[in-house]
N, CA, C and O atoms as CSV, one atom per row, in Angstrom:
chain,resi,resn,atom,element,x,y,z
A,1,MET,N,N,15.454,10.122,54.202
A,1,MET,CA,C,15.502,11.104,53.151
A,1,MET,C,C,15.324,10.387,51.820
A,1,MET,O,O,15.861,9.299,51.612
A,2,ILE,N,N,14.583,10.992,50.942
A,2,ILE,CA,C,14.375,10.450,49.610
A,2,ILE,C,C,15.272,11.214,48.654
A,2,ILE,O,O,15.201,12.440,48.566
A,3,PHE,N,N,16.120,10.482,47.938
A,3,PHE,CA,C,16.988,11.137,46.967
A,3,PHE,C,C,16.332,11.109,45.601
A,3,PHE,O,O,15.750,10.101,45.201
A,4,SER,N,N,16.427,12.198,44.902
A,4,SER,CA,C,15.843,12.283,43.573
A,4,SER,C,C,16.857,11.845,42.535
A,4,SER,O,O,18.056,11.768,42.801
A,5,ASP,N,N,16.346,11.561,41.344
A,5,ASP,CA,C,17.262,11.377,40.233
A,5,ASP,C,C,17.937,12.711,40.011
A,5,ASP,O,O,17.307,13.754,40.186
A,6,PRO,N,N,19.215,12.706,39.627
A,6,PRO,CA,C,19.875,13.995,39.412
A,6,PRO,C,C,19.209,14.755,38.281
A,6,PRO,O,O,18.741,14.146,37.319
A,7,PRO,N,N,19.160,16.070,38.380
A,7,PRO,CA,C,18.636,16.862,37.274
A,7,PRO,C,C,19.423,16.549,36.003
A,7,PRO,O,O,20.600,16.195,36.068
A,8,TYR,N,N,18.773,16.679,34.857
A,8,TYR,CA,C,19.390,16.340,33.577
A,8,TYR,C,C,20.747,17.013,33.402
A,8,TYR,O,O,21.699,16.373,32.955
A,9,PHE,N,N,20.849,18.306,33.752
A,9,PHE,CA,C,22.108,19.003,33.526
A,9,PHE,C,C,23.217,18.533,34.461
A,9,PHE,O,O,24.389,18.810,34.203
A,10,LEU,N,N,22.880,17.829,35.539
A,10,LEU,CA,C,23.896,17.273,36.422
A,10,LEU,C,C,24.233,15.832,36.048
A,10,LEU,O,O,25.240,15.289,36.501
A,11,SER,N,N,23.395,15.218,35.227
A,11,SER,CA,C,23.569,13.801,34.940
A,11,SER,C,C,24.364,13.539,33.674
A,11,SER,O,O,24.305,12.438,33.126
A,12,ASN,N,N,25.098,14.520,33.204
A,12,ASN,CA,C,25.997,14.331,32.070
A,12,ASN,C,C,25.221,13.932,30.813
A,12,ASN,O,O,25.621,13.010,30.102
A,13,GLY,N,N,24.124,14.620,30.542
A,13,GLY,CA,C,23.363,14.386,29.327
A,13,GLY,C,C,22.684,13.032,29.262
A,13,GLY,O,O,22.540,12.469,28.177
A,14,GLY,N,N,22.267,12.501,30.391
A,14,GLY,CA,C,21.581,11.223,30.406
A,14,GLY,C,C,22.495,10.030,30.621
A,14,GLY,O,O,22.016,8.903,30.749
A,15,THR,N,N,23.796,10.255,30.664
A,15,THR,CA,C,24.738,9.176,30.953
A,15,THR,C,C,25.231,9.328,32.385
A,15,THR,O,O,24.881,10.288,33.072
A,16,GLN,N,N,26.040,8.380,32.826
A,16,GLN,CA,C,26.524,8.429,34.206
A,16,GLN,C,C,27.243,9.743,34.487
A,16,GLN,O,O,28.005,10.246,33.662
A,17,MET,N,N,26.977,10.291,35.687
A,17,MET,CA,C,27.586,11.547,36.090
A,17,MET,C,C,29.111,11.410,36.154
A,17,MET,O,O,29.635,10.386,36.592
A,18,LYS,N,N,29.788,12.423,35.724
A,18,LYS,CA,C,31.251,12.426,35.784
A,18,LYS,C,C,31.718,12.469,37.232
A,18,LYS,O,O,31.014,12.987,38.098
A,19,ASP,N,N,32.892,11.933,37.495
A,19,ASP,CA,C,33.410,11.931,38.858
A,19,ASP,C,C,34.263,13.161,39.155
A,19,ASP,O,O,34.746,13.321,40.276
A,20,VAL,N,N,34.452,14.018,38.175
A,20,VAL,CA,C,35.184,15.266,38.384
A,20,VAL,C,C,34.299,16.409,37.918
A,20,VAL,O,O,33.839,16.434,36.776
A,21,TRP,N,N,34.071,17.350,38.815
A,21,TRP,CA,C,33.281,18.529,38.473
A,21,TRP,C,C,34.235,19.707,38.319
A,21,TRP,O,O,35.128,19.899,39.144
A,22,HIS,N,N,34.050,20.476,37.286
A,22,HIS,CA,C,34.865,21.666,37.076
A,22,HIS,C,C,34.067,22.870,37.566
A,22,HIS,O,O,33.165,23.361,36.886
A,23,LEU,N,N,34.420,23.327,38.751
A,23,LEU,CA,C,33.684,24.409,39.389
A,23,LEU,C,C,34.645,25.547,39.730
A,23,LEU,O,O,35.832,25.316,39.963
A,24,PRO,N,N,34.127,26.772,39.758
A,24,PRO,CA,C,34.987,27.906,40.095
A,24,PRO,C,C,35.365,27.918,41.576
A,24,PRO,O,O,34.660,27.360,42.416
A,25,ALA,N,N,36.480,28.557,41.872
A,25,ALA,CA,C,36.902,28.755,43.262
A,25,ALA,C,C,35.984,29.785,43.913
A,25,ALA,O,O,35.120,30.362,43.253
A,26,ILE,N,N,36.173,30.009,45.196
A,26,ILE,CA,C,35.356,30.989,45.921
A,26,ILE,C,C,35.607,32.377,45.334
A,26,ILE,O,O,36.746,32.838,45.261
A,27,ALA,N,N,34.543,33.023,44.924
A,27,ALA,CA,C,34.640,34.362,44.358
A,27,ALA,C,C,34.612,35.410,45.465
A,27,ALA,O,O,34.144,35.142,46.571
A,28,ARG,N,N,35.108,36.582,45.166
A,28,ARG,CA,C,35.143,37.674,46.145
A,28,ARG,C,C,33.741,38.006,46.657
A,28,ARG,O,O,33.569,38.287,47.843
A,29,TRP,N,N,32.730,37.975,45.768
A,29,TRP,CA,C,31.356,38.312,46.172
A,29,TRP,C,C,30.788,37.304,47.163
A,29,TRP,O,O,29.833,37.619,47.873
A,30,GLU,N,N,31.355,36.088,47.229
A,30,GLU,CA,C,30.897,35.088,48.192
A,30,GLU,C,C,31.371,35.404,49.616
A,30,GLU,O,O,30.875,34.818,50.578
A,31,LYS,N,N,32.311,36.314,49.748
A,31,LYS,CA,C,32.856,36.677,51.065
A,31,LYS,C,C,32.444,38.090,51.463
A,31,LYS,O,O,33.132,38.744,52.247
A,32,SER,N,N,31.322,38.559,50.923
A,32,SER,CA,C,30.903,39.938,51.155
A,32,SER,C,C,30.585,40.233,52.614
A,32,SER,O,O,30.621,41.393,53.024
A,33,CYS,N,N,30.275,39.208,53.409
A,33,CYS,CA,C,29.900,39.423,54.813
A,33,CYS,C,C,30.989,38.985,55.779
A,33,CYS,O,O,30.788,39.023,56.993
A,34,GLY,N,N,32.123,38.575,55.269
A,34,GLY,CA,C,33.221,38.123,56.117
A,34,GLY,C,C,33.823,36.834,55.582
A,34,GLY,O,O,33.301,36.220,54.652
A,35,LYS,N,N,34.925,36.443,56.188
A,35,LYS,CA,C,35.655,35.262,55.722
A,35,LYS,C,C,35.629,34.164,56.769
A,35,LYS,O,O,35.629,34.419,57.973
A,36,HIS,N,N,35.606,32.934,56.273
A,36,HIS,CA,C,35.702,31.750,57.125
A,36,HIS,C,C,36.915,30.966,56.640
A,36,HIS,O,O,37.128,30.868,55.432
A,37,PRO,N,N,37.722,30.401,57.547
A,37,PRO,CA,C,38.969,29.743,57.124
A,37,PRO,C,C,38.778,28.499,56.255
A,37,PRO,O,O,39.694,28.124,55.522
A,38,THR,N,N,37.613,27.853,56.318
A,38,THR,CA,C,37.398,26.652,55.502
A,38,THR,C,C,36.167,26.792,54.611
A,38,THR,O,O,35.497,25.802,54.314
A,39,GLN,N,N,35.874,28.000,54.192
A,39,GLN,CA,C,34.693,28.238,53.362
A,39,GLN,C,C,34.806,27.470,52.050
A,39,GLN,O,O,35.873,27.405,51.440
A,40,LYS,N,N,33.677,26.886,51.627
A,40,LYS,CA,C,33.611,26.124,50.388
A,40,LYS,C,C,32.982,26.983,49.298
A,40,LYS,O,O,32.247,27.924,49.597
A,41,PRO,N,N,33.267,26.666,48.036
A,41,PRO,CA,C,32.638,27.412,46.934
A,41,PRO,C,C,31.129,27.173,46.888
A,41,PRO,O,O,30.666,26.042,47.036
A,42,LEU,N,N,30.386,28.227,46.685
A,42,LEU,CA,C,28.941,28.148,46.622
A,42,LEU,C,C,28.484,27.211,45.495
A,42,LEU,O,O,27.491,26.500,45.646
A,43,ALA,N,N,29.194,27.210,44.386
A,43,ALA,CA,C,28.838,26.327,43.266
A,43,ALA,C,C,28.925,24.856,43.671
A,43,ALA,O,O,28.101,24.048,43.244
A,44,LEU,N,N,29.906,24.507,44.482
A,44,LEU,CA,C,30.065,23.114,44.924
A,44,LEU,C,C,28.877,22.675,45.777
A,44,LEU,O,O,28.288,21.623,45.529
A,45,LEU,N,N,28.523,23.483,46.786
A,45,LEU,CA,C,27.410,23.113,47.666
A,45,LEU,C,C,26.095,23.108,46.913
A,45,LEU,O,O,25.231,22.278,47.198
A,46,THR,N,N,25.919,24.010,45.960
A,46,THR,CA,C,24.703,24.031,45.151
A,46,THR,C,C,24.575,22.747,44.348
A,46,THR,O,O,23.496,22.157,44.288
A,47,ARG,N,N,25.649,22.317,43.741
A,47,ARG,CA,C,25.623,21.089,42.938
A,47,ARG,C,C,25.325,19.871,43.817
A,47,ARG,O,O,24.541,19.007,43.423
A,48,ILE,N,N,25.933,19.793,44.989
A,48,ILE,CA,C,25.679,18.669,45.897
A,48,ILE,C,C,24.207,18.637,46.304
A,48,ILE,O,O,23.581,17.577,46.301
A,49,ILE,N,N,23.658,19.795,46.653
A,49,ILE,CA,C,22.261,19.869,47.078
A,49,ILE,C,C,21.325,19.479,45.943
A,49,ILE,O,O,20.384,18.714,46.151
A,50,LEU,N,N,21.574,19.995,44.750
A,50,LEU,CA,C,20.706,19.671,43.621
A,50,LEU,C,C,20.777,18.190,43.242
A,50,LEU,O,O,19.783,17.619,42.792
A,51,SER,N,N,21.931,17.572,43.418
A,51,SER,CA,C,22.068,16.170,43.012
A,51,SER,C,C,21.576,15.192,44.074
A,51,SER,O,O,21.501,13.991,43.814
A,52,SER,N,N,21.238,15.686,45.270
A,52,SER,CA,C,20.850,14.753,46.334
A,52,SER,C,C,19.547,15.095,47.055
A,52,SER,O,O,19.149,14.371,47.967
A,53,THR,N,N,18.884,16.164,46.672
A,53,THR,CA,C,17.627,16.539,47.329
A,53,THR,C,C,16.613,17.020,46.309
A,53,THR,O,O,16.929,17.257,45.143
A,54,ARG,N,N,15.397,17.154,46.783
A,54,ARG,CA,C,14.326,17.709,45.966
A,54,ARG,C,C,13.877,19.037,46.548
A,54,ARG,O,O,14.187,19.372,47.691
A,55,LYS,N,N,13.144,19.783,45.744
A,55,LYS,CA,C,12.613,21.087,46.158
A,55,LYS,C,C,11.863,20.948,47.481
A,55,LYS,O,O,11.045,20.042,47.645
A,56,GLY,N,N,12.143,21.839,48.415
A,56,GLY,CA,C,11.457,21.856,49.700
A,56,GLY,C,C,12.095,20.982,50.765
A,56,GLY,O,O,11.630,20.978,51.905
A,57,ALA,N,N,13.141,20.243,50.435
A,57,ALA,CA,C,13.789,19.354,51.408
A,57,ALA,C,C,14.474,20.177,52.505
A,57,ALA,O,O,14.865,21.324,52.290
A,58,TRP,N,N,14.608,19.566,53.678
A,58,TRP,CA,C,15.367,20.168,54.781
A,58,TRP,C,C,16.805,19.715,54.694
A,58,TRP,O,O,17.085,18.550,54.413
A,59,ILE,N,N,17.722,20.649,54.938
A,59,ILE,CA,C,19.152,20.352,54.967
A,59,ILE,C,C,19.688,20.813,56.310
A,59,ILE,O,O,19.467,21.954,56.714
A,60,LEU,N,N,20.390,19.929,57.000
A,60,LEU,CA,C,20.989,20.227,58.300
A,60,LEU,C,C,22.497,20.274,58.150
A,60,LEU,O,O,23.103,19.353,57.601
A,61,ASP,N,N,23.102,21.344,58.638
A,61,ASP,CA,C,24.559,21.456,58.674
A,61,ASP,C,C,24.950,21.721,60.129
A,61,ASP,O,O,24.827,22.852,60.599
A,62,PRO,N,N,25.421,20.690,60.855
A,62,PRO,CA,C,25.725,20.861,62.281
A,62,PRO,C,C,27.010,21.637,62.558
A,62,PRO,O,O,27.290,21.974,63.709
A,63,PHE,N,N,27.787,21.921,61.530
A,63,PHE,CA,C,29.008,22.725,61.667
A,63,PHE,C,C,28.969,23.772,60.561
A,63,PHE,O,O,29.790,23.749,59.644
A,64,THR,N,N,28.020,24.679,60.651
A,64,THR,CA,C,27.658,25.533,59.531
A,64,THR,C,C,28.690,26.587,59.149
A,64,THR,O,O,28.696,27.041,58.005
A,65,GLY,N,N,29.556,26.987,60.062
A,65,GLY,CA,C,30.557,27.993,59.718
A,65,GLY,C,C,29.899,29.245,59.189
A,65,GLY,O,O,29.091,29.863,59.883
A,66,SER,N,N,30.235,29.634,57.957
A,66,SER,CA,C,29.666,30.849,57.374
A,66,SER,C,C,28.394,30.568,56.577
A,66,SER,O,O,27.889,31.451,55.884
A,67,SER,N,N,27.877,29.347,56.671
A,67,SER,CA,C,26.593,28.933,56.077
A,67,SER,C,C,26.557,28.931,54.559
A,67,SER,O,O,25.535,29.285,53.971
A,68,THR,N,N,27.639,28.545,53.915
A,68,THR,CA,C,27.592,28.409,52.463
A,68,THR,C,C,26.544,27.370,52.071
A,68,THR,O,O,25.843,27.543,51.074
A,69,THR,N,N,26.431,26.289,52.851
A,69,THR,CA,C,25.404,25.283,52.575
A,69,THR,C,C,24.019,25.917,52.677
A,69,THR,O,O,23.147,25.629,51.858
A,70,GLY,N,N,23.811,26.767,53.662
A,70,GLY,CA,C,22.525,27.434,53.835
A,70,GLY,C,C,22.207,28.396,52.705
A,70,GLY,O,O,21.065,28.478,52.253
A,71,ILE,N,N,23.217,29.123,52.249
A,71,ILE,CA,C,23.006,30.041,51.129
A,71,ILE,C,C,22.647,29.244,49.882
A,71,ILE,O,O,21.721,29.604,49.155
A,72,ALA,N,N,23.380,28.160,49.635
A,72,ALA,CA,C,23.077,27.300,48.483
A,72,ALA,C,C,21.662,26.737,48.599
A,72,ALA,O,O,20.918,26.725,47.618
A,73,ALA,N,N,21.290,26.275,49.781
A,73,ALA,CA,C,19.945,25.727,49.993
A,73,ALA,C,C,18.881,26.777,49.672
A,73,ALA,O,O,17.897,26.475,48.997
A,74,ASN,N,N,19.069,27.984,50.143
A,74,ASN,CA,C,18.115,29.062,49.876
A,74,ASN,C,C,18.050,29.404,48.391
A,74,ASN,O,O,16.971,29.694,47.873
A,75,LEU,N,N,19.181,29.376,47.702
A,75,LEU,CA,C,19.203,29.687,46.272
A,75,LEU,C,C,18.394,28.694,45.449
A,75,LEU,O,O,17.838,29.047,44.409
A,76,VAL,N,N,18.330,27.436,45.924
A,76,VAL,CA,C,17.660,26.386,45.147
A,76,VAL,C,C,16.392,25.854,45.826
A,76,VAL,O,O,15.998,24.707,45.616
A,77,ASN,N,N,15.769,26.699,46.634
A,77,ASN,CA,C,14.452,26.413,47.210
A,77,ASN,C,C,14.427,25.210,48.152
A,77,ASN,O,O,13.511,24.390,48.101
A,78,ARG,N,N,15.442,25.114,49.010
A,78,ARG,CA,C,15.461,24.108,50.071
A,78,ARG,C,C,15.396,24.841,51.407
A,78,ARG,O,O,15.692,26.033,51.487
A,79,LYS,N,N,15.008,24.118,52.450
A,79,LYS,CA,C,14.966,24.678,53.802
A,79,LYS,C,C,16.275,24.313,54.493
A,79,LYS,O,O,16.881,23.287,54.184
A,80,PHE,N,N,16.707,25.152,55.423
A,80,PHE,CA,C,18.029,24.963,56.008
A,80,PHE,C,C,18.025,25.220,57.502
A,80,PHE,O,O,17.378,26.146,57.992
A,81,LEU,N,N,18.759,24.382,58.211
A,81,LEU,CA,C,19.035,24.592,59.628
A,81,LEU,C,C,20.532,24.429,59.824
A,81,LEU,O,O,21.091,23.371,59.534
A,82,GLY,N,N,21.180,25.481,60.317
A,82,GLY,CA,C,22.620,25.444,60.559
A,82,GLY,C,C,22.923,25.634,62.031
A,82,GLY,O,O,22.245,26.394,62.722
A,83,ILE,N,N,23.947,24.937,62.508
A,83,ILE,CA,C,24.358,24.993,63.910
A,83,ILE,C,C,25.859,25.244,63.946
A,83,ILE,O,O,26.610,24.645,63.176
A,84,ASP,N,N,26.290,26.110,64.820
A,84,ASP,CA,C,27.716,26.313,65.046
A,84,ASP,C,C,27.898,26.874,66.458
A,84,ASP,O,O,26.987,27.505,66.995
A,85,ARG,N,N,29.038,26.653,67.046
A,85,ARG,CA,C,29.269,27.175,68.395
A,85,ARG,C,C,30.086,28.462,68.401
A,85,ARG,O,O,30.227,29.107,69.441
A,86,GLU,N,N,30.625,28.837,67.241
A,86,GLU,CA,C,31.450,30.047,67.140
A,86,GLU,C,C,30.580,31.258,66.796
A,86,GLU,O,O,30.043,31.350,65.693
A,87,GLU,N,N,30.450,32.166,67.731
A,87,GLU,CA,C,29.584,33.326,67.547
A,87,GLU,C,C,29.994,34.181,66.347
A,87,GLU,O,O,29.135,34.700,65.635
A,88,ASP,N,N,31.299,34.329,66.121
A,88,ASP,CA,C,31.759,35.133,64.977
A,88,ASP,C,C,31.262,34.550,63.655
A,88,ASP,O,O,30.856,35.293,62.761
A,89,PHE,N,N,31.293,33.229,63.531
A,89,PHE,CA,C,30.836,32.590,62.303
A,89,PHE,C,C,29.315,32.675,62.177
A,89,PHE,O,O,28.793,32.818,61.071
A,90,LEU,N,N,28.608,32.590,63.290
A,90,LEU,CA,C,27.162,32.733,63.253
A,90,LEU,C,C,26.757,34.146,62.833
A,90,LEU,O,O,25.727,34.335,62.186
A,91,THR,N,N,27.561,35.124,63.200
A,91,THR,CA,C,27.308,36.500,62.766
A,91,THR,C,C,27.458,36.605,61.252
A,91,THR,O,O,26.633,37.232,60.588
A,92,ILE,N,N,28.510,35.994,60.703
A,92,ILE,CA,C,28.683,35.970,59.246
A,92,ILE,C,C,27.484,35.274,58.604
A,92,ILE,O,O,26.931,35.758,57.616
A,93,SER,N,N,27.089,34.133,59.175
A,93,SER,CA,C,25.947,33.376,58.644
A,93,SER,C,C,24.682,34.222,58.613
A,93,SER,O,O,23.984,34.273,57.600
A,94,ARG,N,N,24.393,34.879,59.716
A,94,ARG,CA,C,23.193,35.718,59.799
A,94,ARG,C,C,23.247,36.834,58.759
A,94,ARG,O,O,22.252,37.107,58.087
A,95,ASN,N,N,24.396,37.472,58.624
A,95,ASN,CA,C,24.531,38.569,57.668
A,95,ASN,C,C,24.384,38.080,56.226
A,95,ASN,O,O,23.812,38.778,55.388
A,96,ARG,N,N,24.895,36.889,55.937
A,96,ARG,CA,C,24.740,36.328,54.592
A,96,ARG,C,C,23.267,36.034,54.299
A,96,ARG,O,O,22.790,36.287,53.193
A,97,LYS,N,N,22.558,35.507,55.277
A,97,LYS,CA,C,21.133,35.222,55.104
A,97,LYS,C,C,20.350,36.521,54.897
A,97,LYS,O,O,19.492,36.598,54.018
A,98,LEU,N,N,20.645,37.527,55.698
A,98,LEU,CA,C,19.976,38.816,55.537
A,98,LEU,C,C,20.272,39.412,54.162
A,98,LEU,O,O,19.399,40.019,53.542
A,99,GLU,N,N,21.490,39.238,53.693
A,99,GLU,CA,C,21.890,39.771,52.398
A,99,GLU,C,C,21.035,39.183,51.268
A,99,GLU,O,O,20.586,39.918,50.389
A,100,ILE,N,N,20.806,37.857,51.286
A,100,ILE,CA,C,20.051,37.255,50.186
A,100,ILE,C,C,18.538,37.393,50.347
A,100,ILE,O,O,17.786,36.978,49.466
A,101,GLU,N,N,18.087,37.965,51.448
A,101,GLU,CA,C,16.666,38.281,51.567
A,101,GLU,C,C,16.286,39.429,50.636
A,101,GLU,O,O,15.107,39.622,50.339
A,102,ASP,N,N,17.269,40.183,50.179
A,102,ASP,CA,C,17.067,41.195,49.146
A,102,ASP,C,C,16.976,40.437,47.817
A,102,ASP,O,O,17.959,39.842,47.377
A,103,THR,N,N,15.803,40.455,47.179
A,103,THR,CA,C,15.590,39.652,45.975
A,103,THR,C,C,16.539,40.024,44.834
A,103,THR,O,O,16.888,39.175,44.015
A,104,HIS,N,N,16.956,41.291,44.781
A,104,HIS,CA,C,17.911,41.709,43.755
A,104,HIS,C,C,19.256,40.993,43.970
A,104,HIS,O,O,19.863,40.503,43.018
A,105,ILE,N,N,19.708,40.939,45.217
A,105,ILE,CA,C,20.966,40.254,45.529
A,105,ILE,C,C,20.815,38.755,45.296
A,105,ILE,O,O,21.723,38.125,44.752
A,106,LEU,N,N,19.695,38.178,45.693
A,106,LEU,CA,C,19.449,36.758,45.472
A,106,LEU,C,C,19.526,36.426,43.982
A,106,LEU,O,O,20.184,35.458,43.599
A,107,ASP,N,N,18.868,37.211,43.147
A,107,ASP,CA,C,18.907,36.988,41.699
A,107,ASP,C,C,20.311,37.161,41.142
A,107,ASP,O,O,20.729,36.419,40.253
A,108,THR,N,N,21.038,38.144,41.669
A,108,THR,CA,C,22.413,38.366,41.228
A,108,THR,C,C,23.283,37.164,41.566
A,108,THR,O,O,24.087,36.731,40.740
A,109,TYR,N,N,23.134,36.623,42.763
A,109,TYR,CA,C,23.898,35.436,43.164
A,109,TYR,C,C,23.613,34.269,42.231
A,109,TYR,O,O,24.535,33.578,41.798
A,110,LYS,N,N,22.342,34.048,41.921
A,110,LYS,CA,C,21.985,32.944,41.028
A,110,LYS,C,C,22.634,33.114,39.661
A,110,LYS,O,O,23.075,32.138,39.055
A,111,LYS,N,N,22.693,34.344,39.176
A,111,LYS,CA,C,23.289,34.605,37.862
A,111,LYS,C,C,24.811,34.455,37.884
A,111,LYS,O,O,25.406,34.047,36.887
A,112,LYS,N,N,25.439,34.778,39.005
A,112,LYS,CA,C,26.894,34.685,39.110
A,112,LYS,C,C,27.382,33.266,39.392
A,112,LYS,O,O,28.555,32.955,39.184
A,113,LEU,N,N,26.491,32.419,39.859
A,113,LEU,CA,C,26.861,31.073,40.267
A,113,LEU,C,C,27.431,30.306,39.088
A,113,LEU,O,O,26.774,30.177,38.055
A,114,GLY,N,N,28.629,29.802,39.229
A,114,GLY,CA,C,29.290,29.069,38.155
A,114,GLY,C,C,29.025,27.583,38.227
A,114,GLY,O,O,28.346,27.108,39.136
A,115,GLY,N,N,29.564,26.847,37.265
A,115,GLY,CA,C,29.462,25.402,37.258
A,115,GLY,C,C,28.320,24.851,36.421
A,115,GLY,O,O,28.063,23.647,36.447
A,116,PHE,N,N,27.631,25.710,35.681
A,116,PHE,CA,C,26.543,25.276,34.824
A,116,PHE,C,C,26.925,25.549,33.375
A,116,PHE,O,O,27.759,26.413,33.104
A,117,ASP,N,N,26.319,24.816,32.444
A,117,ASP,CA,C,26.671,24.945,31.030
A,117,ASP,C,C,26.300,26.306,30.457
A,117,ASP,O,O,27.020,26.845,29.617
A,118,THR,N,N,25.179,26.862,30.909
A,118,THR,CA,C,24.739,28.167,30.413
A,118,THR,C,C,24.387,29.062,31.599
A,118,THR,O,O,24.201,28.578,32.716
A,119,LYS,N,N,24.298,30.338,31.356
A,119,LYS,CA,C,24.000,31.305,32.423
A,119,LYS,C,C,22.610,31.109,33.019
A,119,LYS,O,O,22.414,31.376,34.205
A,120,ASN,N,N,21.639,30.648,32.225
A,120,ASN,CA,C,20.279,30.523,32.739
A,120,ASN,C,C,19.880,29.070,33.006
A,120,ASN,O,O,18.706,28.801,33.259
A,121,GLN,N,N,20.814,28.141,32.957
A,121,GLN,CA,C,20.500,26.729,33.151
A,121,GLN,C,C,19.912,26.456,34.531
A,121,GLN,O,O,18.941,25.706,34.644
A,122,LEU,N,N,20.472,27.041,35.571
A,122,LEU,CA,C,19.950,26.850,36.922
A,122,LEU,C,C,18.534,27.394,37.027
A,122,LEU,O,O,17.657,26.709,37.555
A,123,GLU,N,N,18.287,28.594,36.546
A,123,GLU,CA,C,16.947,29.198,36.621
A,123,GLU,C,C,15.930,28.369,35.861
A,123,GLU,O,O,14.808,28.195,36.335
A,124,LEU,N,N,16.289,27.852,34.693
A,124,LEU,CA,C,15.365,27.028,33.915
A,124,LEU,C,C,15.013,25.751,34.666
A,124,LEU,O,O,13.856,25.331,34.679
A,125,PHE,N,N,16.010,25.136,35.287
A,125,PHE,CA,C,15.747,23.922,36.054
A,125,PHE,C,C,14.843,24.219,37.247
A,125,PHE,O,O,13.869,23.503,37.478
A,126,LEU,N,N,15.156,25.258,37.998
A,126,LEU,CA,C,14.368,25.588,39.188
A,126,LEU,C,C,12.923,25.923,38.824
A,126,LEU,O,O,12.009,25.623,39.592
A,127,ALA,N,N,12.708,26.540,37.666
A,127,ALA,CA,C,11.352,26.881,37.236
A,127,ALA,C,C,10.531,25.629,36.934
A,127,ALA,O,O,9.311,25.633,37.102
A,128,LYS,N,N,11.193,24.555,36.486
A,128,LYS,CA,C,10.484,23.320,36.121
A,128,LYS,C,C,10.497,22.263,37.218
A,128,LYS,O,O,9.819,21.243,37.097
A,129,GLU,N,N,11.260,22.490,38.288
A,129,GLU,CA,C,11.394,21.481,39.336
A,129,GLU,C,C,10.056,21.264,40.031
A,129,GLU,O,O,9.448,22.225,40.502
A,130,PRO,N,N,9.581,20.013,40.107
A,130,PRO,CA,C,8.276,19.766,40.727
A,130,PRO,C,C,8.323,19.925,42.246
A,130,PRO,O,O,9.356,19.708,42.879
A,131,GLU,N,N,7.198,20.301,42.804
A,131,GLU,CA,C,7.043,20.387,44.259
A,131,GLU,C,C,6.811,18.975,44.767
A,131,GLU,O,O,5.923,18.285,44.266
A,132,ILE,N,N,7.574,18.533,45.737
A,132,ILE,CA,C,7.456,17.190,46.300
A,132,ILE,C,C,6.928,17.308,47.721
A,132,ILE,O,O,7.412,18.128,48.501
A,133,GLU,N,N,5.955,16.505,48.053
A,133,GLU,CA,C,5.429,16.470,49.419
A,133,GLU,C,C,6.212,15.419,50.197
A,133,GLU,O,O,6.199,14.240,49.841
A,134,TYR,N,N,6.882,15.839,51.242
A,134,TYR,CA,C,7.665,14.926,52.071
A,134,TYR,C,C,6.792,14.359,53.177
A,134,TYR,O,O,5.950,15.060,53.740
A,135,GLU,N,N,6.998,13.097,53.481
A,135,GLU,CA,C,6.277,12.468,54.578
A,135,GLU,C,C,6.794,13.055,55.882
A,135,GLU,O,O,8.003,13.173,56.084
A,136,ARG,N,N,5.888,13.416,56.749
A,136,ARG,CA,C,6.282,14.096,57.978
A,136,ARG,C,C,6.074,13.242,59.227
A,136,ARG,O,O,6.092,13.763,60.342
A,137,SER,N,N,5.881,11.960,59.053
A,137,SER,CA,C,5.696,11.093,60.213
A,137,SER,C,C,6.511,9.827,60.037
A,137,SER,O,O,6.843,9.420,58.924
A,138,LEU,N,N,6.817,9.230,61.148
A,138,LEU,CA,C,7.561,7.969,61.154
A,138,LEU,C,C,6.642,6.880,61.657
A,138,LEU,O,O,5.839,7.101,62.563
A,139,ASN,N,N,6.758,5.729,61.081
A,139,ASN,CA,C,5.938,4.590,61.486
A,139,ASN,C,C,6.825,3.632,62.258
A,139,ASN,O,O,7.750,3.053,61.688
A,140,PHE,N,N,6.560,3.453,63.549
A,140,PHE,CA,C,7.370,2.588,64.391
A,140,PHE,C,C,6.635,1.304,64.764
A,140,PHE,O,O,6.884,0.722,65.820
A,141,ASP,N,N,5.722,0.864,63.886
A,141,ASP,CA,C,5.020,-0.396,64.149
A,141,ASP,C,C,6.024,-1.536,64.184
A,141,ASP,O,O,6.861,-1.661,63.291
A,142,SER,N,N,5.942,-2.347,65.193
A,142,SER,CA,C,6.839,-3.514,65.271
A,142,SER,C,C,6.095,-4.730,64.727
A,142,SER,O,O,4.908,-4.922,64.991
A,143,LYS,N,N,6.796,-5.517,63.988
A,143,LYS,CA,C,6.189,-6.717,63.405
A,143,LYS,C,C,6.984,-7.933,63.740
A,143,LYS,O,O,6.624,-9.038,63.334
């Protein structure tokens, strides 16, 4: 995986990123399709994804639960594969994915997402984020 430089708004204004992020707790609208006992805040997963991946990257969550990582990935133009063995949680995951397929709901989620300096900071960044072509082959030449 190739890690990108953190977006400017995540990099503390061009200086080293802070080690403490002030992010909102899980909001009621994040549980619209059901509850998971260890659900994480959407703002947290969004920040992690933005600081460690580029547009179009694949993200794998082998213990996806209610798929907060997947929702965050979809909000910021990443691809997602989630795995879980609990059918009830997979039902929540599927319903959350179906919910954000409605572009009005997707836009609403992006606007409600906390942890950014301004309301439109995430949208401005996503509009300017370059498309990166990922290498899709592995070279196993032995030397």
